[in-house]
C-alpha positions as CSV (number, residue, x, y, z in Angstrom):
1,X,0.0,0.0,0.0
2,X,2.8,2.4,0.9
3,X,4.4,1.7,-2.5
4,X,1.2,2.5,-4.3
5,X,0.8,5.8,-2.4
6,X,4.4,6.8,-3.3
7,X,3.9,6.1,-7.0
8,X,0.7,8.1,-7.1
9,X,2.4,11.0,-5.4
10,X,5.2,11.0,-8.1
11,X,2.7,11.1,-10.9
12,X,0.9,14.1,-9.4
13,X,4.2,15.9,-9.1
14,X,5.1,15.3,-12.8
15,X,1.8,16.5,-14.2
16,X,2.4,20.2,-13.3
17,X,5.9,20.0,-14.7
18,X,4.8,18.6,-18.0
19,X,2.0,21.1,-18.3
20,X,4.3,24.0,-17.6
21,X,6.8,22.8,-20.1
22,X,4.2,22.4,-22.8
23,X,2.9,25.8,-22.2
24,X,6.4,27.3,-22.4
25,X,7.0,25.6,-25.7
26,X,3.7,26.6,-27.1
27,X,4.3,30.2,-26.3
28,X,7.7,30.1,-28.0
29,X,6.1,28.4,-31.1
30,X,3.3,30.9,-31.3
31,X,5.7,33.8,-31.3
32,X,7.6,32.5,-34.4
33,X,7.0,34.1,-37.7
34,X,8.7,33.4,-41.0
35,X,8.8,37.2,-41.7
36,X,10.4,37.9,-38.3
37,X,14.2,38.3,-38.4
38,X,16.1,35.4,-37.0
39,X,19.5,36.1,-35.5
40,X,22.0,33.4,-34.7
41,X,24.7,35.9,-33.8
42,X,26.3,35.2,-30.5
43,X,26.0,37.8,-27.7
44,X,29.0,40.0,-27.0
45,X,29.7,38.0,-23.8
46,X,29.8,34.8,-25.9
47,X,32.2,36.4,-28.4
48,X,34.6,37.5,-25.7
49,X,34.6,34.0,-24.3
50,X,35.2,32.5,-27.7
51,X,38.1,34.9,-28.5
52,X,39.6,34.1,-25.1
53,X,39.8,30.5,-26.2
54,X,40.8,31.0,-29.9
55,X,43.3,33.7,-30.5
56,X,44.1,34.4,-34.2
57,X,46.3,37.0,-35.9
58,X,43.5,39.5,-35.8
59,X,43.6,39.4,-32.0
60,X,46.9,41.0,-31.5
61,X,49.2,38.3,-32.8
62,X,52.5,39.4,-34.4
63,X,52.3,39.8,-38.2
64,X,53.3,36.8,-40.3
65,X,56.9,37.1,-41.5
66,X,57.0,35.4,-45.0
67,X,60.8,35.2,-44.8
68,X,60.5,32.6,-42.0
69,X,60.6,29.1,-43.2
70,X,61.7,30.1,-46.8
71,X,58.3,31.2,-48.0
72,X,59.6,34.6,-49.1
73,X,62.6,33.0,-50.8
74,X,60.4,30.7,-52.7
75,X,58.2,33.6,-53.8
76,X,61.1,35.7,-55.0
77,X,63.0,33.0,-56.9
78,X,62.5,31.7,-60.4
79,X,61.3,28.1,-60.1
80,X,62.2,25.9,-63.0
81,X,60.8,22.4,-63.7
82,X,62.6,20.4,-66.4
83,X,61.5,17.3,-68.2
84,X,61.2,15.4,-71.5
85,X,58.5,14.9,-74.1
86,X,58.0,12.1,-76.6
87,X,55.7,12.1,-79.5
88,X,52.8,9.7,-78.8
89,X,54.1,9.0,-75.2
90,X,53.4,12.3,-73.5
91,X,55.5,14.5,-71.3
92,X,56.9,14.2,-67.8
93,X,58.6,16.4,-65.3
94,X,62.0,15.2,-63.9
95,X,63.7,17.9,-61.9
96,X,63.1,21.2,-60.0
97,X,65.7,24.0,-59.7
98,X,65.4,27.4,-58.2
99,X,67.3,30.5,-59.4
100,X,67.9,33.7,-57.6
101,X,66.9,35.7,-60.8
102,X,66.4,35.6,-64.5
103,X,68.9,37.5,-66.7
104,X,67.8,39.7,-69.5
105,X,69.8,39.2,-72.7
106,X,71.1,41.5,-75.3
107,X,69.4,40.0,-78.4
108,X,72.3,40.6,-80.8
109,X,74.6,38.9,-78.4
110,X,72.2,36.0,-77.8
111,X,71.8,35.5,-81.5
112,X,75.6,35.3,-82.0
113,X,75.8,32.6,-79.3
114,X,72.9,30.7,-81.0
115,X,74.6,30.9,-84.4
116,X,77.9,29.5,-83.0
117,X,76.0,26.7,-81.2
118,X,73.9,25.9,-84.3
119,X,70.7,26.8,-82.5
120,X,67.6,28.0,-84.4
121,X,64.6,29.8,-82.9
122,X,61.7,27.8,-84.4
123,X,58.7,29.7,-83.0
124,X,57.4,31.6,-79.9
125,X,53.9,32.4,-78.7
126,X,52.0,34.0,-75.9
127,X,48.8,32.8,-74.2
128,X,46.5,34.5,-71.7
129,X,44.0,32.8,-69.4
130,X,40.3,33.6,-69.8
131,X,37.3,32.4,-67.8
132,X,34.2,33.8,-69.3
133,X,31.1,33.7,-67.2
134,X,28.1,32.5,-69.4
135,X,25.7,34.4,-67.2
136,X,22.3,32.8,-66.9
137,X,22.9,30.5,-69.8
138,X,23.3,26.8,-69.0
139,X,24.6,25.8,-72.4
140,X,28.1,24.3,-72.3
141,X,29.1,26.1,-75.5
142,X,28.5,29.4,-73.8
143,X,31.3,28.7,-71.3
144,X,34.7,29.9,-72.4
145,X,37.9,28.7,-70.6
146,X,41.3,29.4,-72.1
147,X,44.4,28.1,-70.4
148,X,47.5,30.3,-70.9
149,X,50.1,27.5,-71.6
150,X,47.9,25.8,-74.2
151,X,47.0,29.1,-75.9
152,X,50.7,30.0,-76.0
153,X,51.5,26.6,-77.7
154,X,48.7,27.2,-80.3
155,X,50.0,30.7,-80.9
156,X,53.6,29.5,-81.3
157,X,52.7,26.7,-83.8
158,X,50.5,29.1,-85.9
159,X,53.4,31.6,-86.0
160,X,56.1,29.1,-87.1
161,X,57.6,30.1,-90.4
162,X,57.5,27.6,-93.2
163,X,61.3,28.0,-93.5
164,X,61.9,26.8,-90.0
165,X,62.9,23.2,-90.0
166,X,64.5,20.7,-87.6
167,X,67.5,19.3,-89.4
168,X,69.2,15.9,-88.9
169,X,72.0,17.7,-87.1
170,X,69.7,19.0,-84.4
171,X,70.5,17.2,-81.1
172,X,67.4,18.4,-79.3
173,X,64.3,20.6,-79.4
174,X,63.8,22.7,-76.3
175,X,60.4,24.1,-75.3
176,X,60.8,27.0,-72.8
177,X,57.7,28.1,-70.9
178,X,57.6,31.2,-68.8
179,X,54.7,32.2,-66.5
180,X,53.7,33.7,-63.2
181,X,53.4,32.2,-59.8
182,X,50.2,30.4,-60.7
183,X,51.7,28.4,-63.7
184,X,50.2,24.9,-63.5
185,X,52.4,22.0,-64.4
186,X,49.5,19.9,-65.8
187,X,48.7,22.6,-68.3
188,X,52.3,23.0,-69.3
189,X,52.6,19.2,-69.9
190,X,49.4,19.4,-72.1
191,X,50.9,22.3,-74.0
192,X,54.2,20.3,-74.5
193,X,52.2,17.4,-76.1
194,X,50.4,19.8,-78.4
195,X,53.7,21.3,-79.6
196,X,55.4,17.9,-80.0
197,X,52.5,16.6,-82.0
198,X,52.6,19.7,-84.2
199,X,56.3,19.5,-85.1
200,X,58.1,17.4,-87.6
201,X,61.5,16.3,-86.4
202,X,63.9,13.4,-86.8
203,X,63.3,10.3,-84.6
204,X,66.6,10.6,-82.9
205,X,66.1,14.2,-81.8
206,X,65.5,14.5,-78.1
207,X,62.7,16.8,-77.0
208,X,63.0,18.7,-73.7
209,X,61.1,21.3,-71.8
210,X,61.8,24.0,-69.2
211,X,59.0,25.6,-67.3
212,X,59.8,28.7,-65.2
213,X,57.3,30.4,-62.8
214,X,58.4,33.9,-61.7
215,X,56.6,36.5,-59.7
216,X,57.4,39.4,-62.0
217,X,55.4,37.7,-64.8
218,X,51.6,38.3,-64.7
219,X,49.8,35.3,-63.2
220,X,47.4,35.0,-66.2
221,X,50.1,35.0,-68.9
222,X,52.4,32.3,-70.3
223,X,54.9,32.4,-73.1
224,X,56.6,29.5,-74.9
225,X,59.8,29.7,-77.0
226,X,60.9,26.7,-79.0
227,X,64.5,26.3,-80.0
228,X,66.3,23.6,-82.0
229,X,69.8,23.1,-80.6
230,X,72.8,21.6,-82.2
231,X,74.2,20.9,-78.8
232,X,77.5,22.6,-79.3
233,X,78.0,24.3,-75.9
234,X,81.6,23.1,-75.3
235,X,83.8,25.7,-73.6
236,X,80.8,27.9,-72.6
237,X,79.7,28.7,-69.1
238,X,76.8,30.3,-67.3
239,X,74.4,32.3,-69.4
240,X,76.3,31.6,-72.6
241,X,76.0,27.8,-72.0
242,X,72.2,28.1,-71.3
243,X,71.7,29.9,-74.6
244,X,73.7,27.3,-76.5
245,X,71.6,24.6,-75.0
246,X,68.5,26.2,-76.3
247,X,67.2,27.7,-73.1
248,X,65.6,31.0,-74.2
249,X,62.6,32.8,-72.8
250,X,60.8,35.6,-74.5
251,X,58.3,37.9,-72.7
252,X,57.0,41.3,-73.8
253,X,59.6,41.6,-76.5
254,X,62.6,40.9,-74.2
255,X,64.8,37.9,-74.1
256,X,65.8,36.1,-70.9
257,X,67.6,33.0,-69.6
258,X,69.0,31.6,-66.4
259,X,72.5,30.7,-65.5
260,X,74.0,28.0,-63.1
261,X,75.7,30.7,-61.1
262,X,72.2,31.9,-59.9
263,X,71.0,28.5,-58.7
264,X,69.7,28.7,-55.1
265,X,68.5,25.1,-54.8
266,X,70.3,23.2,-52.1
267,X,72.6,20.4,-53.4
268,X,73.8,17.3,-51.6
């Protein structure tokens, strides 16, 4: 009997609690309106508590020094990726080297070195990236996406003179790409394949590529310069040797190359 009385008492106690809870929820629900503004913004006291737990740079931290950890060095240097390409087999990157700077060339001097080394400038081209918003149209054909390295390759092939030929004495064909910090390797490799497929050269001729990204070049621009090299760089050093090997970059009417004396990549 005592147990039954205790259970009945607990039930009577719960009824007011349930009723009061239901009334509270109903009052909150009746006050909701879709048109009424709903704010999920934390109260100032909540923000101060949050900031006391999570402190970012905006909360009085020292400014980030990009020179720590080599970030600044990587941004200021010319980063070159080298590789090979084969007709029908694609292109692949093999090595990365950083240079302290790129050296502008006197064109007459560079041409004299190329003549002695039996190098020939086959073609050059410039490409610019373009992402055209189709607006409200959903048609695929209305979307325009142009990739700078590929456009540079197309421009170079279209500008190649009919008199430019790759002779049997050419040891190599060198494709030299130059772009900004956002130059994408996958796009460069695709552009390499496009050029290789568009050229007619002896089977024994090796095809190489150099791809340099440098902060002074606009990020949406890429140029490519294609040179046939006779490989006669004996006795030459530094910039002269680079030119004789067919490493020539053209941008905005100026000629550039890089020299071993400016390499900043750590060596074993």
